C-alpha positions in Angstrom: 140.1 113.0 106.6 139.5 114.2 103.0 139.7 110.7 102.4 136.8 109.3 104.2 134.8 112.3 103.7 134.7 111.0 100.3 134.1 107.8 101.2 131.6 108.3 103.1 130.1 110.6 100.3 130.5 107.5 97.9 128.9 105.2 100.1 126.2 107.8 100.5 125.8 108.0 97.0 125.6 104.4 96.3 123.5 103.9 99.1 120.8 106.3 97.6 120.8 104.6 94.2 120.2 101.3 95.7 117.0 102.7 97.5 115.9 103.9 94.2 116.3 100.8 92.5 114.1 99.1 95.8 111.4 101.7 95.6 111.2 100.6 91.7 110.8 97.3 92.6 108.1 98.0 95.7 106.0 99.8 93.1 106.0 97.3 90.8 104.9 94.9 93.2 102.5 97.0 94.8 101.1 97.2 91.0 101.1 93.9 90.2 99.9 92.3 92.8 97.0 94.7 93.0 95.7 93.0 90.0 95.7 89.5 92.3 93.9 91.5 94.6 90.8 92.4 92.5 89.8 88.4 92.7 91.4 87.1 95.9 91.8 87.6 99.1 94.2 86.4 102.0 93.4 83.3 103.2 91.0 83.0 106.0 87.7 81.2 107.7 84.6 83.4 106.9 81.6 83.1 108.7 79.7 82.5 105.7 82.3 79.7 104.9 81.9 78.0 108.8 78.3 78.0 107.7 78.4 76.2 104.7 80.9 73.9 105.6 78.3 73.0 109.1 75.6 70.0 109.2 72.3 71.0 109.7 70.6 70.8 112.9 68.6 67.9 113.8 65.7 69.1 116.1 65.4 65.7 117.5 68.6 65.4 118.7 68.2 68.7 120.6 67.3 67.1 124.5 68.5 69.6 127.2 67.2 73.6 127.1 69.6 76.2 127.3 69.3 76.8 130.8 69.9 73.3 131.8 72.8 73.3 129.8 74.6 76.0 131.5 73.8 75.4 134.9 75.8 71.8 134.0 78.9 74.9 134.0 78.2 76.0 137.2 79.6 79.4 135.9 79.2 82.2 138.5 78.8 85.2 135.3 76.2 84.6 132.1 77.2 84.5 129.0 77.2 87.0 126.5 76.5 85.1 123.5 74.6 81.4 123.2 74.9 79.6 119.9 73.6 76.2 118.9 75.2 74.1 115.9 76.6 71.0 115.5 79.8 70.0 117.1 81.5 66.9 115.8 78.5 65.5 114.7 76.3 66.4 117.7 74.3 69.2 118.5 76.1 71.2 121.2 75.5 74.4 122.9 78.7 77.1 122.7 78.5 79.6 125.8 81.0 82.7 125.2 82.0 84.9 127.6 84.6 87.5 125.6 86.6 85.7 123.9 86.2 82.2 126.1 83.9 79.5 124.6 82.5 76.9 126.8 80.9 73.7 124.9 77.8 71.3 126.5 76.4 68.8 124.1 72.7 69.6 123.7 72.1 65.8 123.7 73.2 64.8 126.6 74.7 67.5 128.4 78.4 66.0 128.2 80.9 69.2 128.4 83.9 69.2 126.2 86.7 70.6 128.1 89.5 69.3 126.1 90.4 68.9 122.8 92.5 65.7 122.0 94.0 64.8 118.6 91.5 62.4 118.0 89.1 64.8 117.9 91.2 68.1 116.6 91.3 64.9 113.5 87.8 64.2 112.9 87.2 67.9 113.0 89.6 68.6 110.3 88.6 65.8 108.2 85.0 66.3 108.7 86.1 69.8 107.0 87.6 68.8 104.0 85.6 65.6 103.5 88.7 63.8 103.3 89.8 60.5 104.9 91.4 61.1 108.2 94.2 58.3 107.8 96.0 60.3 104.9 96.7 63.1 106.8 99.9 64.3 108.4 99.9 66.5 111.6 102.3 69.0 113.0 101.9 71.2 116.2 101.8 75.0 115.1 103.2 76.6 118.5 104.4 79.4 117.1 103.7 82.0 113.8 103.3 80.8 110.3 103.0 82.4 107.5 99.1 81.8 107.6 98.7 82.1 111.5 101.0 85.0 111.9 98.1 87.9 113.0 97.8 88.4 116.8 94.3 87.1 116.9 96.0 83.3 116.6 97.8 83.9 120.1 95.2 83.2 122.3 94.6 79.8 120.4 97.0 78.2 120.5 98.6 75.7 120.0 97.3 75.0 116.8 97.1 71.8 115.0 97.7 71.7 111.7 96.4 69.0 109.1 97.8 68.6 105.8 96.4 66.1 102.7 98.3 65.1 99.7 96.1 67.2 97.6 97.4 70.7 99.7 94.5 71.3 101.6 95.9 72.0 104.7 93.4 72.7 108.5 94.5 74.2 111.3 92.5 73.6 114.4 92.6 75.5 118.1 93.2 73.1 120.7 92.3 75.8 122.9 88.6 76.2 121.3 88.3 72.8 119.1 87.6 75.2 116.2 88.9 75.3 112.1 90.7 79.0 112.7 92.6 78.9 109.4 92.0 76.8 105.8 94.1 77.0 103.1 94.4 74.9 99.7 97.7 75.1 97.5 95.4 77.4 95.1 94.8 80.0 97.6 98.4 79.8 99.3 100.4 80.4 95.5 97.4 83.7 94.9 98.3 84.8 98.3 101.8 85.3 97.8 100.7 86.8 94.5 98.6 88.9 96.0 97.9 90.1 99.6 101.4 89.2 100.9 104.0 91.5 98.7 100.8 93.8 98.7 100.3 94.4 102.2 104.1 93.3 103.1 102.7 90.6 105.0 105.8 88.5 105.5 106.1 86.6 108.7 109.4 87.9 109.7 107.8 91.5 109.7 104.3 90.7 110.3 104.6 88.6 113.4 105.5 92.0 115.2 102.3 93.7 115.0 103.7 97.0 116.0 106.6 97.0 113.8 105.0 95.7 111.1 102.7 98.5 111.3 105.2 101.1 111.5 107.1 99.5 108.6 103.7 100.0 106.3 103.0 103.7 107.0 106.3 105.1 106.8 106.9 103.0 103.8 103.9 104.0 102.1 104.2 107.5 103.5 107.9 108.1 101.8 106.4 106.2 98.7 103.8 108.9 98.5 106.7 111.6 99.0 108.6 109.8 96.3 106.3 110.0 93.8 105.1 113.7 94.8 108.8 114.7 93.7 108.8 113.1 90.7 105.5 114.6 89.6 106.9 117.8 90.9 109.8 117.2 88.6 108.0 116.0 85.8 105.6 118.9 85.6 108.7 121.6 86.3 110.8 120.1 83.4 107.6 119.8 80.9 107.5 122.6 78.8 104.6 123.2 76.2 105.9 126.5 75.8 109.2 125.1 74.4 110.2 123.2 71.6 111.8 120.1 71.6 112.3 117.6 68.5 112.1 114.0 68.5 111.1 112.1 65.5 111.4 114.8 62.9 108.0 116.5 65.4 107.9 119.5 68.0 107.8 117.8 71.1 106.9 119.1 75.1 109.0 116.5 76.6 112.8 117.4 76.3 113.8 113.6 76.2 114.1 110.2 74.0 114.1 106.8 74.9 113.2 104.9 78.0 113.6 108.9 79.9 110.7 109.8 77.2 108.5 107.2 78.2 109.0 107.5 81.7 108.3 111.3 81.8 105.0 110.8 79.5 103.5 108.0 82.1 104.9 109.7 85.2 102.3 112.8 84.0 99.8 110.3 83.1 100.0 107.9 85.9 102.1 109.2 88.5 98.8 111.1 90.5 97.4 107.7 90.6 100.6 106.2 92.0 100.4 108.8 94.3 96.8 108.6 95.4 97.3 104.5 96.1 100.4 104.8 98.2 98.5 107.8 100.2 95.3 106.0 100.8 97.2 102.4 101.3 98.7 104.2 103.9 95.8 105.8 105.4 94.5 101.7 105.4 96.7 101.2 108.4 94.9 104.4 110.3 98.2 106.6 111.2 95.9 109.8 112.0 93.5 107.8 114.5 92.5 111.3 115.8 91.5 112.8 112.2 90.2 109.1 111.0 87.9 107.6 113.9 84.4 109.3 114.9 81.4 108.6 117.6 79.6 106.5 115.0 81.0 103.0 116.7 80.6 104.4 120.3 76.9 105.4 119.2 76.1 102.3 117.1 77.3 100.6 120.1 74.8 102.2 122.5 72.2 101.4 119.7 72.9 97.9 119.2 72.3 97.3 123.2 69.0 99.4 122.6 67.6 96.9 120.1 68.1 94.4 122.6 67.5 95.5 125.8 66.5 94.4 128.2 68.6 90.9 127.3 66.9 88.0 127.1 67.7 85.1 130.4 68.3 81.9 128.8 65.4 80.7 131.2 63.0 82.5 129.0 63.7 80.4 126.0 62.0 77.2 128.1 58.8 77.7 126.8 59.7 77.3 123.4 63.6 75.2 123.9 65.6 75.0 120.4 63.9 71.7 119.5 60.4 73.3 119.0 61.8 76.0 116.9 63.4 74.4 115.0 59.8 72.0 114.5 58.1 75.6 113.9 60.4 76.4 111.0 59.3 73.3 109.3 61.2 70.7 106.7 61.6 73.6 104.2 63.9 75.2 106.1 67.5 73.5 107.5 69.5 76.1 109.8 72.9 75.4 110.5 73.3 77.7 113.4 70.2 79.3 116.3 71.8 82.3 117.9 69.9 82.8 121.0 69.4 86.5 121.6 66.5 89.8 122.2 64.5 92.1 119.8 63.6 95.2 122.7 63.4 92.8 125.2 61.5 89.5 123.8 63.8 86.8 123.5 64.2 85.5 119.8 65.8 82.5 118.2 68.5 84.0 114.8 68.3 80.7 112.7 70.6 81.0 109.8 70.9 78.9 107.0 73.7 80.8 105.1 75.0 83.8 105.0 72.5 86.4 105.1 69.7 83.8 104.5 68.1 83.6 108.2 64.9 83.1 109.8 63.5 84.9 113.2 61.8 82.4 115.6 60.2 84.6 118.5 60.1 82.4 121.5 55.9 84.0 121.6 55.2 83.8 118.1 55.4 82.8 114.6 58.6 82.5 112.2 59.2 85.4 109.8 61.6 86.2 107.4 62.7 89.9 109.1 61.6 92.0 112.4 59.6 94.5 112.3 61.2 97.7 110.5 59.1 100.2 112.6 60.0 98.9 115.7 63.6 99.2 114.9 63.1 102.5 114.1 61.6 103.2 116.9 64.1 101.7 119.1 66.8 103.7 117.5 65.0 107.0 117.9 64.3 106.6 121.7 68.5 105.5 121.7 69.3 108.9 120.1 67.2 111.1 122.1 67.4 114.3 122.9 68.8 114.0 119.3 66.3 113.5 116.0 66.4 111.1 113.3 66.9 113.1 110.0 66.3 111.1 107.7 64.8 107.1 107.7 64.3 105.1 104.5 64.6 101.6 103.3 68.3 100.1 101.1 67.2 98.0 98.6 70.4 98.8 96.1 73.9 99.6 97.2 74.4 103.2 97.6 77.7 105.6 98.0 78.8 104.5 101.3 76.7 101.2 101.6 78.3 98.8 98.7 80.0 95.5 97.9 81.4 94.3 94.9 80.9 90.7 95.7 77.6 91.5 97.4 77.7 90.1 100.7 76.4 93.0 102.7 72.6 92.1 103.4 69.9 94.0 101.5 67.4 95.6 101.9 68.6 97.4 104.8 67.5 100.1 106.7 69.2 103.7 106.8 68.8 106.2 109.4 70.4 109.6 109.8 70.7 111.7 112.9 70.4 115.2 113.0 73.6 115.7 114.7 76.7 117.9 114.2 78.2 115.0 112.1 75.6 113.8 110.5 75.7 110.3 111.7 74.2 107.7 109.8 73.8 103.7 110.1 72.4 100.6 107.7 70.6 98.2 109.9 69.7 94.5 108.8 65.9 94.3 109.5 66.9 90.7 109.4 68.5 90.6 112.7 68.3 94.1 113.7 72.2 94.6 113.8 74.4 97.6 112.4 76.0 96.3 109.7 77.7 100.0 108.6 78.2 103.1 110.4 79.6 106.6 109.4 80.0 109.9 111.0 81.7 113.2 109.1 85.3 111.6 110.0 84.5 108.0 109.0 82.7 108.8 105.5 85.8 111.1 104.8 87.9 108.4 105.2 85.6 105.8 103.0 86.3 108.4 100.3 89.9 108.6 101.1 90.8 105.2 101.6 88.3 102.6 99.6 87.5 105.4 97.4 91.0 106.1 96.1 92.7 102.5 96.7 89.7 100.3 95.5 87.8 102.7 93.1 84.8 101.4 94.8 82.4 103.8 93.2 78.6 102.2 92.7 78.4 103.0 89.0 81.1 100.7 88.1 80.3 97.7 91.0 76.5 97.6 89.2 78.1 97.6 85.8 80.7 95.2 85.9 83.0 94.4 84.2 83.2 98.2 83.9 85.2 98.2 87.1 87.5 95.8 86.4 88.5 96.7 82.9 89.1 100.4 84.2 91.3 99.2 87.4 93.1 97.2 84.8 93.8 99.8 82.7 95.2 101.9 85.4 97.4 99.0 86.6 98.5 98.2 83.5 100.1 102.0 83.4 101.3 102.0 86.8 103.0 98.6 86.4 104.6 100.2 83.0 105.7 103.7 84.4 107.4 101.1 87.6 109.0 99.5 84.2 110.5 102.6 83.4 111.7 103.9 87.0 113.4 100.8 86.9 115.2 100.7 83.5 116.2 104.4 84.6 117.4 103.4 88.1 119.0 100.1 87.1 121.0 102.2 84.1 121.9 104.9 87.0 123.4 102.0 89.3 125.3 100.3 86.6 127.0 103.2 85.9 128.1 103.8 89.5 129.3 100.1 89.3 131.6 100.4 86.6 130.0 98.3 84.0 130.5 99.8 81.4 129.3 97.5 78.5 126.1 97.2 79.6 125.4 101.1 79.3 123.1 102.4 77.0 123.3 105.2 74.8 121.6 108.3 75.8 120.4 110.9 73.0 120.8 114.8 74.1 117.7 117.2 73.3 117.9 119.6 70.8 115.7 122.5 70.2 114.2 123.4 67.2 
């Protein structure tokens, strides 16, 4: 029995030491990949890229009104959203009902119900601008590294088209849309950044809830490990005691790699702890503590800014072709969205990301909606709560900021006089709520984005100050991880009995 207990004890010690090496490698991977993530994201098709690759609409080719096109579908329920854009080289209406999309060509009323291989090949070839005959195709029926998240499930099967230069385009056979796009460079950078940083490996990530739990637990344990190390370091650090190092007094009772590890741990350990903890918060492990009522209220405000919703028949008096002609040749929209503003039917003509024009059915085009009417509609929607503050936002502030300048400016800031001091940022060009915060989401903004991304307005406005600060901090944490890995490997090396690879340990000495 004693022999069995000794074997179990030895196995546990061995497992603990290997676990220590694994966590050291994990921290090193997180900090190294953090450098890559400063300048790269996981490959995805953004709305800005989709607009940039879409041809401009030609008013002369749009012959059907929205109401005529929708009647051809013989649908029972009205659509949630309606857009006009170019599909397969022709103007087409896209009628959305939740996640479902139905396409009706605006030139002759043809309904696109199936997306055959020749059609999806043309779509992929147009996206890349390359010849279709040199592309290879494969059916993507299961998750791969670039279609591993749950949002792609309803889009399968997906056809993946590849070109010799490394470009890959994924086209859904359900919607006919380009749903993913990668290049050799994007894939390489993703393997250096987001994939190791998020533990976004296909065998794990395809099980969404399991992946979420693993990331939360690993981040939580990593936070506890750093806190333990900090506690030991602070307890060991002895400014009142006198140790000798290189002939001079020192408060750190170690030499060699142990000395470097303790010094770096005391300096960069708190940062490593906050990064691990804020990374855990990105997975929303405490939904009741992190989520507030701002999103629910935002939905009510969004409806108030549109209500009553416009009917398709209201656009008959100024069909999409006429709206495009009214904009003139100087504006070439790539997308028209049929919407309403406080019950009045309007077209939102988008030329590029954050560049749009408003074309009312009963009025002339304008660059933005009336801010006073937006504020009035918000005030009516939140009653009996009053508006505590209203102002124009012309530059990014503490809660409304973006280092890539993708959030629209100017914006309208509205703060409510409620218990949570709820506040909203509204884009006057679209009357859409861009950001919403209550007391809990503001706290989460600082605990996650503030601690994890160091996204403070002054640093973003004075780049490369942000870049230099982050690179210095990450370099310190990388060096700390390397020293911890060296120490962990020494312990493991001794346990494996590799005496020849041991390094001499110098004992401390008092003055």
